[in-house]
C-alpha positions as CSV (number, residue, x, y, z in Angstrom):
1,M,-0.1,0.1,0.0
2,L,1.3,3.5,-1.1
3,L,0.1,5.4,2.1
4,A,2.0,2.8,4.6
5,N,5.6,3.6,3.0
6,I,5.3,7.4,3.5
7,N,6.8,8.6,6.8
8,L,5.9,12.1,8.7
9,G,8.9,14.1,7.1
10,E,7.5,13.1,3.5
11,L,4.0,13.8,4.4
12,L,5.0,17.1,5.8
13,L,7.1,18.2,2.6
14,L,3.8,17.0,0.4
15,T,1.9,19.2,2.5
16,L,4.2,22.2,1.9
17,E,4.5,21.6,-1.6
18,I,0.6,21.5,-1.9
19,F,0.5,25.0,0.1
20,F,2.9,26.5,-2.3
21,F,1.1,25.1,-5.7
22,V,-2.1,26.6,-4.2
23,I,-0.7,30.0,-3.4
24,W,1.0,29.9,-6.8
25,I,-2.4,29.4,-8.6
26,W,-3.8,32.1,-6.2
27,I,-1.3,34.6,-7.3
28,L,-1.7,33.8,-11.0
29,I,-5.6,34.0,-10.9
30,T,-5.0,37.6,-9.1
31,I,-2.4,38.6,-11.6
32,L,-4.7,37.6,-14.7
33,S,-8.0,39.4,-13.0
34,D,-6.1,42.4,-12.4
35,L,-4.7,42.4,-15.9
36,F,-8.2,42.0,-17.3
37,R,-9.7,44.8,-14.9
38,D,-7.2,47.2,-16.1
39,H,-9.0,49.3,-18.9
40,A,-5.8,51.6,-19.4
41,L,-3.9,48.8,-20.8
42,S,-4.3,48.0,-24.5
43,G,-5.2,44.2,-25.7
44,W,-1.6,43.4,-27.2
45,A,-0.3,44.2,-24.1
46,K,-2.5,42.0,-22.2
47,A,-1.7,39.2,-24.8
48,A,2.1,39.9,-24.0
49,W,1.6,39.4,-20.3
50,V,-0.6,36.5,-20.6
51,L,2.1,34.9,-23.0
52,F,5.0,35.7,-20.9
53,L,3.0,34.3,-18.1
54,V,2.4,30.9,-19.7
55,F,6.1,30.4,-21.0
56,I,8.1,32.2,-18.2
57,P,5.6,32.1,-15.2
58,F,7.7,32.8,-12.1
59,L,10.0,35.6,-13.7
60,T,6.9,37.2,-15.3
61,A,4.7,37.2,-11.9
62,L,7.5,38.5,-10.2
63,I,8.2,41.5,-12.7
64,Y,4.4,42.1,-12.9
65,L,4.0,42.3,-8.8
66,I,6.9,44.7,-8.7
67,A,6.2,46.9,-11.8
68,R,2.3,46.9,-11.6
69,G,1.7,46.0,-7.6
70,S,0.7,49.6,-6.8
71,G,-1.7,49.6,-9.8
72,M,-3.0,46.4,-8.6
73,R,-4.0,47.9,-5.0
74,D,-5.7,50.8,-6.6
75,R,-7.9,48.9,-9.0
76,T,-8.9,46.4,-6.3
77,I,-9.7,49.3,-3.9
78,K,-11.6,50.8,-6.5
79,A,-13.6,47.5,-7.5
80,Q,-14.5,47.3,-3.7
81,A,-15.6,50.7,-3.4
82,E,-18.0,50.1,-6.5
83,A,-19.2,46.8,-5.0
84,K,-19.9,48.5,-1.7
85,Q,-22.0,51.4,-3.5
86,H,-24.0,48.8,-5.4
87,F,-24.9,46.9,-2.3
88,D,-25.8,50.0,-0.5
89,Q,-28.0,51.1,-3.4
90,Y,-29.7,47.8,-3.7
91,V,-30.1,48.0,0.3
92,Q,-31.3,51.5,0.1
93,K,-33.7,50.4,-2.6
94,Q,-35.2,47.2,-0.8
95,A,-35.4,49.1,2.5
96,H,-37.3,52.2,1.2
97,S,-41.0,51.9,1.5
98,T,-43.6,54.8,1.3
99,P,-46.6,55.1,3.6
100,A,-48.8,53.6,1.3
101,D,-46.8,50.4,0.9
102,E,-46.9,50.2,4.8
103,L,-50.6,50.7,4.8
104,H,-51.1,48.0,2.1
105,K,-49.0,45.5,4.4
106,L,-50.9,46.5,7.4
107,N,-54.2,45.8,5.5
108,D,-53.0,42.4,4.3
109,L,-52.2,41.5,7.9
110,K,-55.5,42.8,9.1
111,E,-57.3,40.6,6.5
112,K,-55.2,37.5,7.3
113,G,-56.3,37.9,11.0
114,A,-52.6,38.6,12.2
115,L,-53.9,42.1,13.5
116,T,-57.2,43.0,15.2
117,A,-59.1,46.2,14.2
118,E,-57.4,48.0,17.3
119,E,-53.8,47.2,16.5
120,F,-54.4,48.3,13.0
121,D,-55.9,51.7,13.8
122,K,-53.0,52.3,16.3
123,A,-50.4,51.1,13.7
124,K,-52.1,53.2,11.1
125,A,-52.3,56.2,13.3
126,K,-48.5,55.9,14.1
127,L,-47.6,55.6,10.2
128,L,-49.7,58.8,9.2
129,A,-48.6,61.0,12.3
């Protein structure tokens, strides 16, 4: 059996190799996503970066991180700010309701029997005040 012949040192080395492989894939995905997020870079320049990433991956990734690292940070911050703005707008839109909407909801609750007539009148008076 294959697992019976592996010792602790080999297992730790294998774990370390898997860790570095996952980190390497993560770095490549980060570089590629940043590369295609940058609208200032031409298509030919993007193609050249991808070509070099395929054929000379370690050196190209290192050069990319050194040369364009601050731009990566700026583009990531901008993308996160846009995502937050879209989320905030969505929450505002979903949370915002008019008094007419609230009255309609109260009326539905009254018709279903969840509210008594007195509770409905109190909530209506509070809403319209």
